[in-house]
Residue, then its C-alpha position, 0 to 999 in steps of 0.5 A: x441376442x433375445x432379451x432374455x439371454x442378454x439378461x442372462x449373461x449380464x446376470x452371470x458377468x455380474x455374480x462373478x464380479x460380486x464373488x471376486x469381492x474379498x471384504x475384510x471381516x470386522x469382529x461384530x456387525x457395525x452401525x454407520x448413519x449417512x446424513x446427506x444434503x445436496x443442491x444447497x445453491x447457496x441457500x444460506x438463509x432459507x428458501x423461497x422467501x427471505x426478509x426481515x417480515x419472516x425474521x426481524x433479526x436475521x431475515x432468515x425464511x421459514x424452511x432451509x438455512x444453514x442454521x438449522x442444517x447445522x442444528x440437526x447434523x450436530x444432534x444427529x452427531x451427538x445422540x447417534x451413538x455410533x460414527x455418522x458421515x456427512x456428504x453433499x451431492x454437488x451444486x453447493x453454489x449458485x443460486x442466492x445473493x450470497x454467491x457475491x461472496x464466491x470471490x473473496x471468502x465464500x460462504x458455501x465453501x465455509x459452511x462446508x468447512x465449518x460443518x466438517x463434511x466427511x465428503x462432497x462431489x462437484x455439480x454442474x453449477x460449480x462450473x457456472x464461472x467456468x473452470x478457471x472460475x471455480x479454481x479461482x474459488x477454491x483458492x479464495x476458500x483456501x487462503x481465507x480459511x484453510x478450505x481442506x473439504x474432500x471433494x471427489x470426481x471420479x468421471x472427470x477428465x481435466x483434458x490438459x486444463x492448467x486452472x483446476x490442475x494444482x487442486x486435481x489429484x492424489x493427496x490434493x483437494x480433488x480426488x478420484x475417490x476417497x477412503x475414510x476409516x470411522x472410528x468403529x472399523x468401518x472403512x468407507x469409500x467415496x466416489x463422486x459422479x457427474x450425471x450425462x444430463x448434468x454434464x450437458x449443461x456444465x460450462x466446464x470446458x475444457x474439463x469434461x465428464x464421461x458419459x456414465x451410461x458409455x462406461x458403467x465398466x469403469x465405475x465397476x473397476x473403481x468400486x471393485x478397486x476400493x473393496x478388493x484392494x483398498x479394503x473399503x466396507x461401505x461404498x457411497x456414490x455421491x452422484x449429480x445425476x438424479x431420479x424421477x420424483x419416485x426414485x424408480x428411474x433416472x440416471x442413478x437408478x441405471x447406475x445401480x442396476x449396472x454397478x454392484x458393490x455400491x451401498x448408497x447413491x446419495x443423488x442430486x441434481x434432480x431436485x427430487x426430494x425422496x421420501x422414502x429410500x429406494x432399493x435396487x437390487x442387482x444380482x443379490x446386491x442392494x443398493x440404496x438410493x436417497x436424495x434430500x432435494x434442494x435449496x436446504x429444504x429437507x436433509x436426509x438421514x439413513x441409518x445402516x447395519x453393516x454386517x461383517x458376515x456377508x459384507x452387506x448393508x442393511x437399512x435400520x431407518x430413513x428419514x428426509x427431514x424438512x428443515x423448519x422450526x417444526x420438524x426440528x422441534x419435534x425431533x427434540x423440542x430444544x432444537x432451534x436454529x444454530x446461533x453461530x451460522x445465523x450470526x455468520x450470515x447476518x454478518x455477510x448480510x451486512x457486508x453485502x448491503x454495503x458492497x452493493x451500495x453503488x446500486x442500491x442507492x440508485x434503486x432505493x431512495x431510502x438506502x442505508x449501508x447500515x440497515x439491511x431493510x433498505x438494501x437486501x431485505x428491501x420490499x419491492x413488490x408482491x404477487x396475487x398468486x405463488x410463482x413457481x417455475x415449471x422445471x419439475x421433472x416429474x410433471x409435464x412442463x406447462x405454460x408457465x406464468x413465472x417464466x413468461x413474467x421473466x421473458x417479458x422483463x428481458x423484452x420489455x426492459x430493453x424496449x424501454x431502454x431504446x425508447x429512452x435513447x431515441x427521446x434523448x437523441x431527438x427522434x433521430x436514430x442517425x444521431x447515435x449511428x453505432x446503436x441499434x434502434x430496431x425494437x426488440x420482438x421477442x425474448x426466451x428464457x429457458x426454465x432450468x435458469x430460474x431458480x426460486x419462487x416467488x411467494x404470494x402474501x408476503x411483502x417480496x424483497x430484493x433477495x427474493x427477486x435476485x434469487x429468481x435470476x441468480x446464475x453466472x457472471x459476465x465474462x467481461x471483468x469490468x462487468x464482473x459486479x454485481x454477478x450475474x449473466x447479461x442479457x444479450x440481443x441478437x437476430x433470428x430467421x423465421x425458420x429458426x423461430x419454428x424451431x424454437x417454438x417446436x422445442x417448447x412442444x417437444x418439452x411439453x410432451x415430456x420427451x426432453x429435460x424440462x429444463x429446456x422448456x423456453x419460456x417465450x415472450x412477444x411470439x405465439x405460434x399455431x399448429x398445423x392440424x395434420x402436423x401436430x396429429x403426425x407429431x403426436x404419433x411419433x412423440x407417443x411412439x417415443x414415449x411408449x417405447x422408453x416406458x416399455x423399455x424401461x419396464x422391461x428392464x425392471x423385470x416386467x414380463x408384459x413388457x418384454x413380451x412385447x418387446x419381443x413382438x416388436x422385434x419381429x416388426x420388419x419381417x411379419x409387418x406387426x403381425x406378432x405385435x398385433x397378435x399380442x396386442x389382441x391378448x391384452x398386453x398393455x404395452x403391446x396395445x399402446x405400440x399399436x395404438x399411439x394417438x389414434x387407434x383407427x390407423x394401425x397400418x400408419x402406427x406401425x410404420x411410425x413405430x418401426x421408424x422410431x424403434x429403428x432410430x432408437x436402436x441405431x442411437x443405443x448401438x452408435x451413441x448418437x442421438x438421431x431419435x431427438x432430431x426425428x422428434x424435433x423435425x416432426x415438432x418443427x413441421x407441426x409449427x404453422x404460423x409464428x405471429x408476433x405482439x406488438x413491442x409496446x405490449x408488454x404482457x402480451x394481452x393484444x392482437x399478434x400479427x404473423x412475422x414475415x420470413x423476409x426479415x430476421x426478428x430481433x430477440x433477447x436472451x441471457x448469456x446462457x442461452x447462447x452458451x447452450x446453442x451448441x448443447x441444443x445441437x448435440x441433444x436435439x439435433x436443432x441447429x438454430x442460428x443467432x445473427x449479430x445483426x439484421x443483415x450480414x452473415x455474422x453469427x454469435x456462438x459460445x466459440x467467440x465470446x467476444x462477438x457475444x459481448x459486442x451484442x450485450x444490452x446497454x443499459x445506458x446507451x451514449x455512455x462512456x463503455x457498457x453498463x450491462x443489463x443483468x437478467x436479474x436487473x431487467x426483472x427487478x425493473x419490470x417489476x417496479x416500472x411496469x407492473x408498479x410492483x404487483x404481479x397480478x393474476x394475469x400471470x397465474x398458472x399452476x404446475x398442472x397442465x390440465x388447468x391451462x383453461x383457468x391460467x391468467x390471460x398473460x399466460x393463455x394468449x401466447x399459447x392460443x395453440x396449446x394442444x391440451x387434448x392431444x398431451x392429456x391423451x398422450x400423457x394418460x397413455x403412458x401414466x396407464x403403462x407406468x402402472x401396468x404390471 
């Protein structure tokens, strides 16, 4: 069916759905204010930097914090003059030292309860401790302070999970949808959605979440039921799915394009604060998308008028207010951080300072359980430049100083333990035969698990360093405290090392979620010139086709014309597309030229393969295009070399690795749990072997086998003392860097500035294909700006 015909049929169907709504009428127009937070990640005391140098009383950072959010929300409620609903779009937990409270009196849930949120949804990080862990957190919150904040999870399937079952269902804590009648008579309906991207990194098994893009009809049915059968006038979708930085593309934009009847999509997951609401109009229906961002740095306020005559809403005003003292006083000069929230967080600080005593007493000679400045806010170092991760979805993920720093810690600290253990046995490994003395050659760290910045110009506190790597918990209950993912050692063959390097290349060309960017330590790879040239041809074809399809679905006549010409490629060998390109159509020009305008015949062959694969994926729900792109990236990898085990910052010479032996590497537990996701999303099978020889492998299906390969911080002693990932970073900062992160780790989020990055960042990316990436990104940027 031609594209125009499909769009016409879709419009007719949506019009029929819209006309079927029977909206109960109010006497007159009514007003409603929606306040949204999202992705708070337990940043109770602020984001970026916390410590007594910021606030000697509380340690509260200069941005964010429950105290500022509470002040603003209470002010809006007091002054709005009409009903105010407060919502959150998920990931209230996992991100700071306050996650240590989740097992007893969860501070994150306490904030939701104390602030009387009208409704919240679940994020992927609510499942970091698995479905059973989430059930235990909810139970702890209920028993300790009567937690009853409504939670909606509309596309969640328990699949028989017995742990969450007592909390799910009609009249229970977690429901498919919720209806609330406001004091002005407006009925608000809430639905909660976990996006496809978020679900892929959710440790929720056996609980699953329906793929949104495959089941818009089910969401439409839910929205229609709220309106037709339950008398709802305003529908708010709490969606942990996300958009791009501009709010113009992404899963939540697609949701608005495919489902009518949603007034507001309160978006989350992608950590993209929107400075303006984004309107998606679909067959006469307008949906507003808002996103407060992450870590409590902003709070979104959307003021609406509900029109009883039409059943629609219009926007009166919007602000995504920064949570800073200056922004609060600009709203009203009397607004200061809420004292009650400040006191609550300070009390929790004091509690955590004592509970972490066994660790602090070894780490800090001046530790005093009664003084938070000697424990959780103890100064541990400085950095000469801002250290920020590269998982921003609005940018090309470049080589990254913070990611490399973390990866270097993962490799260097275990190697230090190996050296100390070898010395303890008199230099003879046979004296401890159960221990693997093989040096760690490599370390890997996905950017998505790096959760905070390290600010320059301030004394970094213990909490600052912890907050960089705060996620997860050990499956071993004897190692549950302190929390955090343990480091695990395994082995990889050279062919799979090349796949890891290829994944980095794919993410660097913006063809995969930046969360999957793999920061490497101990490794350097080079690109084969011909293989790289071919890879960028495929990558450019995929990127251009994606942008063209997005622009066509947004109504671009030129993009539709280019796709129509492309549909004839198999029959006319590109004649139509070339003709349209000759007429100046920018999308057709990009499709014909790809990365080399002089190789039209080759370009058309690659384009045909990519387009056919994409079409098959769309029809069959497969992901073979990703596998095709990754295979081309893998073919582009030439040599993989290794830095000496003692070369902590990768500043020396790298020697090519031999395919005859497996390479030992270290990663955190979450990376091993994601191996299945890599297979499903990228079509790349990467095998982690348990030892240097033998067939035994590690996978999420065999947690005990993974635990057997944990990095032991005290080999030879009774039992295992897990080396948590944040412990490795803290130790590396203290022992190897003497408390100072120097300019050797300097980088910026701008990939074009790579020649000016620090030496420790440049050396492991000696073959960084800056010109090719720049050319590809330039092509895509031009298309984004095209009509």
